[in-house]
N, C-alpha and C positions, 0 to 999 in steps of 0.2 A: 423679347430677348430672354435667353436662357441664363438663369442665375447660377453663380458658382456656389458649390457646397461650402459648408463651414470649414472643412478640412482641406480646402484647396491649396495646392502647392504649385507655384509657377515653375514651368519646366523650360529648359533650354532645348529648342527643337531646330533641327537642320532639315530643310527641304531639299530634295534631290534635284530640283530644277525650279525655274521661276517664270517660264514663258507661256505656260498653258493656262487656260481658264480655270482648270482644276487647281493648279498651284495658287493662282491669285485668290480663289475663293477660300482655300485652306488657310492662307495667310490671314484673311479677315476673321475666320472663326477662331484661329489661334490667338490673334491679337486682341479680339474682344474678350477672350477668356483671361487675358493677362499674361500669356506666355512670352518668352523671349524667342524671337524668330530670326533665323539666318537662312540664306538660300545659296545654292550653287547653280551657276548657269554660265554658259560660254558667252552669252551676249552681255554687253556692257549696260544696255538699257532694256532689259527684259520687262515684261508686263508687271510682275510682282515687285520690281524695284521701286515702282511708284506707289509706295504705301508707307505711311508713318509707322506701321507695325513691323517693318523689316529693319532690324538693327544693323545688319551687314549683309552685303552680297559678295560672294566669292566667285571670281571668274575662273572657270575650270575648263579643261579640254572638252571638246564636244564628244558626247558618247557615241554618236553615229559614226564619226570618223576615227575616233581613238578610244574605244571602250576600255582598253588596258590602262591608258593614261588617265582616263576619267576615274577609274576605280582606284588607282594609286593616289590620285589627288584627294579623293574622299577619305581613304584610309589614313593618309598623312594628316588631313585636317582633324579627323577623329583622334589621332594620336597626340596632336598638339593642343587641342582644346577639348573641354568637357561638353558633351551634349548628352542630354538624358534620352533623347529619341531621335533616330534617323527616320524620316518619313519619305518613303519612296512613292512620290505622288503620281508618277507617270510610268513610262515603260522602263525606267531604271530598276523597277522591281524584278525584271527578268535577270538582269546582271546581279543584283544584290541577293536574289534567292539562291543563286549558285554558290555564293560565298558567305551566306548568312551566318554560318558558324563562327567565322573569325570576326565578322562585324558585330555579332551579338556579344563578343567578349569586350567590346569597347562602348557599346551603346544599346539602348532598347530598340528593337525592330520587330515588326509583325509581318511575317511572310510564310506561306505554306512551303512544303517540300518543293524543291526545284522541278521535279518531274510533274507534280500536280500544277504548279504555276505554268509550266510550259504547255500543259494540256489546254488550259483556258486561254493561253496567249494565241493559240491557233484556232481559226474558225473551223477548220476541218475536224480537229480533235474535239472541239466543243459540240459539233454536230453529232459526233460519235457518242459522246457522253449523253446527249439528249436521247438518242436512239436506245442506248443501254438502259436508261432509266424510264423509258416509255413516255417521255415528255414531248409535247407537241412542237413541231417546227414545220416550216414550209416543205413541200416535197423537194428533196435534196439529192443530188448526185455529186459525188466527188471524183474528179478525173485528174489525169496526170499527163495528158497529151493534147495537142491541138485537134487531132482527129476525134478523140473522145469528147472534147469540148463541143465541137460542132455537132456531133451526133446527139449529145445530151440536151442541146438548146432547143426549147420549145417556147415560142414567143407568146406573151411577154415573159421575160425571166430576169433574174438578177445573177450576174457573174461576179465572183469574189475570189481574190487571192487569199490563201490561208492566213497570211500575215498582213495587217494593215490597220491604221488608226485614223480617226477623224475622216472617215469615208474615203481614205486612200485605198486603192485596190478594190473599188466597188463600181460596177457598171450596170445601169438599167438598160436592158437590151430589148428592143421591140421589133427588130427585123434583121435580115442578114447583113445589111450595111453596118448596123450598130454592133453586131457581133464581130465583124472584121475589124472595126475600130478598137474594140476591146482587146482582141487578140494582138493587134499591133502594139497597143500601149502596154499590155502585159509583157510582151516579148521585149519591148524597149527597157522595161524596168527589171528584166531578168526573172519574172515570175513564172514563166513557162517551165522552169526547171523544178517547180514544186507542185503541190496539190492546188487544184482550183475547184471551187464549189459552183454548181449551177442550181439555183433555187427557183421554184415557181414564184411568180410575183403575186403577192396578196394585197388587195386593196383594204386599207384600214388606217387607223391612227397609230402613230409611233408612240410608244410609252417606254419608260425606263425605270429600273429599280436598283436601289443601292443597299448594301448591307455590310455589316461588320461581324466577323466570326471569331470565336475563340476555340481553337482546337476542334473544329467541326460543328460547333453549336452557334446558331444565329443569335446575336445579341441585340441588333438594331436594324430596322428596315424602313425604307421610304420609297414610294413610287410616285411618278408624275407622268402627265401626258404632255407631249409637245403640241403647243397651240400654234406657234409660228416658228418656221425654220430660219436659222441664220446661215452662217458660212460653214462649209465643210460638213454639213449635216448636223451642225450644232443647234442648240435651242435658243431662239430669241425670246420666246415666251413659254412658260411652263405653268401647269396647274396640278397641284398635288391630288392624288386619287387613292382610294382604298382598294387594294388588290390582295385579298386573302389567299386566293389560289396561287398567285405569283409568289407570295410570301412562303407558302408551303413548298412550292417547287424549288425555290431558291434555297430553302433550308435543306431540301433533299440533295441538291447539288453539293452544298457545303459539307454535308455529312459524308457523301460518297467520296469526296476528295480530301476529307479531313482538313478543310480550309481553315487558314489562320490569317486574319487580317481583313482587308477590304475586298469587296467583289461587287461588280455592277453588271447588269444584263439589260439588253434591249429586246423589245417584243412588239408584236402587232396585235391590236384589238380590232376586230371586224364588227360589222353590224350584226352578224350572226353569233359572235362570241369571240373566243380566244382564251388565253394568249397563244401566240405562235412565236416561239423564241428564235431570234435571228443573230444575236451576237453576245459576246461576253467580254468584259474588261476586268482583268485581275487587279483592280485598283479602285480608289475612291474617286468618282467622277463628280466634279462641281458640287461640293457638299453644302453650299449655302441655301439652296432651295429646301433641303431637309432641315437645316438649322432654323430657317424662318418658319417652318411648319411645326417646329417643336421637337425635332430629333437631332441631337448633337452627335453625329457620327464621328466627327473628328475627335471629340473627347473620348468616345468609346475606343477608337483606334489607338489613342495615346495610352490608355490604361492597358489594353492588350499588349501593346509594344513594351510596356514596363513589366510584363509577366503577371499582371493581375488577372483575375477572373471576375469581371464585373457582372452585376445582375443585368438581365435583359431589360430593355426599356420599351415602353409602349410606343406604338406607331404614332406618327404625327397627325396633325389635323388635315382633313380633306378640303379641297377647294381653296387652297392658298395659292394665289397667283404671283409669280415672280418673273422678272425679265432681265435681260442683259442689253443695255443700250447699244454697246458696240456691235453685238451680234445683230440687233435690229437694223442698225444703219447699214452694215455690210450686206445683210440679207436683202434689204430694199434695193441696194445698188446692183447686187448680183442677179436679181430678177429683172434687170433692165430699167430700174427706176431712174428718173431724171432728177435734175437738181430740185425741181419743184416737189417731186415725191420725197426727196430727202429732207427738204425744209418742212414738209408736212409731218414726216416721221419725227423730226427734232421737236416740232411744236407739240405733237401728241405726247412725246416722252416728257417734256418739261411740264406740261399742264396735266399729265396723268389722265388723259382722256382717250376715247376710242378704245383700241385694243389694250391700252395700258391703264385703263381706269381700274382703280383698286389694286394695282400691281406694285410690287416692291422691287427695287433694283438690287441685284445680288452680286454683280461682278465688280462694279465701280461704285462703292457706297459713299457718295459725296458727303452725306450727312455727318459721318464720323471719321472719314478718311479723305480729307480734301485733296491730298496728293494724287489720289486715283483719278482726279479730273484731267490730269495731263494727257495720258494716252487716249482717253475718251475725246477730249477736245481736239487733239491732233488728228484722230480718225475722222471726226466730223468735218474738220476743216479740209483735209485732203480729199475726202469724197465729194464735198461741195465744190471744190475746185475742179475735180475730174472724177466722176462716178466710175470710170473705167479702171481706177486704181483699186477697186474692191478686190479683184482677183489676186494681185500680188500682195495686198495687205492681209488678206485672209490666209494665204499660204505661209506667212511668216511664222505662225504658231506650229507649223509641221516640220520644224527645222532640225537643227543640229543636236537637240536633246532627245530625239527619238531614234528608234532602231530601224535598220533596213536589213536586207538579206546579207550584205557583207559584214555588218557589225554582229549579226547573230552568228555567222560562221566563225568570226574571230573569237567571240565569247565561248563557243563550243570548243574551238581548237586550242586557244592560247590561255584560257583561264581555268585553272584547276579548282575543283570544288573544295570547300573548306573541310 
C-alpha cells in the first residue's frame, strides 16, 4: 500500500462518470488515499456506486445522447458545490478539453490543448503522429472509402474505425467474408463517412502503458502485459513489466504534443521484439495495477490538476500480477465456457490458484470495500444461470457515458471553446 505523505490534504474530487472499470479503480485509489469522492453518471446503479468510498452519485444527462445537457449539468454542479478537482476519467475529456478554460475557473483539471487531445482520440491521427516521430507501428493504410478499404486489405489484417473505445470499431479480418462483415457493420454504425485504418496483423502479446504528464514532461509511468483477456478486449489478468523503450517513446509523444494530464497506449511485443504501437487513449486506464505495483498515477494526476509541478516518480515493480474477477468470469463465458467452466473459474478466484495464484484483485477489492461484492456477485450469479448473458452484460460498460459520431459532431457544432 502506498503511504500518504505528512503534508497530505484530503481533496473533494468529482469523477466524470462511474460505470467504467477505469472509474471504479480510480475510486479505490482515491478512497484509500482519504479523498472525498463523488461521481456523475446517467445510470442509477453504475459500477462505481457500489463502493464505500463514494460519498454521493449525481445522476446526469447521458453524454452520448446529450453532450450539451451533460456539460451544463457538470458546470451547474461545480457552481453549486466546491470540488478541488474534476477528474475526466473517460471520454468526457474530449468535451472538457474544449471548454477547459471555463472549467479551470471553478476547479482543478488536467487536460492538454483540445487540438492535441483530439489528435490522440483518433486512431488515424495517432498513426500519423507515430509516423512523424518515426515510432514503430504495424504496416498501416488509412482509407476513406469502401473501394479503398477493399484494395488495402491483405489477410490477415485488422480494420479499425478512427474513433472507438473498448474494442468497438475493431475487426480481425482473415478473408473476404470477414471483410464484408466488417464493411456492413461499419456502414451500419455510420463509420464509412470517416477515416478507416487497415493494419497488418502482428502475432504477439498485448501490452499497455500508462503515464501522467505535466506540460509535456513525463512524471509517472507503468507498463503491463495482458495475461488473460476479458470482455471487450479488457484485461482479466495483468502482469507488470519493465519497458524502458516504451517509456522513452511515450515521453517523446508527450513532448511532441505538449501533453498535460493522463495518457495510455497499447502495443504488441513479438518474439522477435517490439514494441509496435496500435492505439492511444488520452486518459488514465485502470490505475489500480500501477498502484499495486507501487506507482500512484492518480495522486500524480491530482497534483497536476491542482497546478502543481510534482517530481517524477520511479517506475513500479515488475512481475506484479493483478486480476479483475468480473472480467475473468465474463471472459470465460464469452469464450464459450459452460457452467462447469464458470464454477471452476470462481473456485480458482476464491482459492487464488491456477492462473490467479499470487494475484491481487484490482477492480472489486472486497478486503477493504465490501460493497464492491454486489456487482461481482450479481455478475457471477447471472452467468451461472445463463452463460449467454455474457455478451449483454459486457456491453453495458460501453453505454451512455461514451462518445459516438453524433455526439462528437454535436460537440464540434454546438459547444463553443472557452
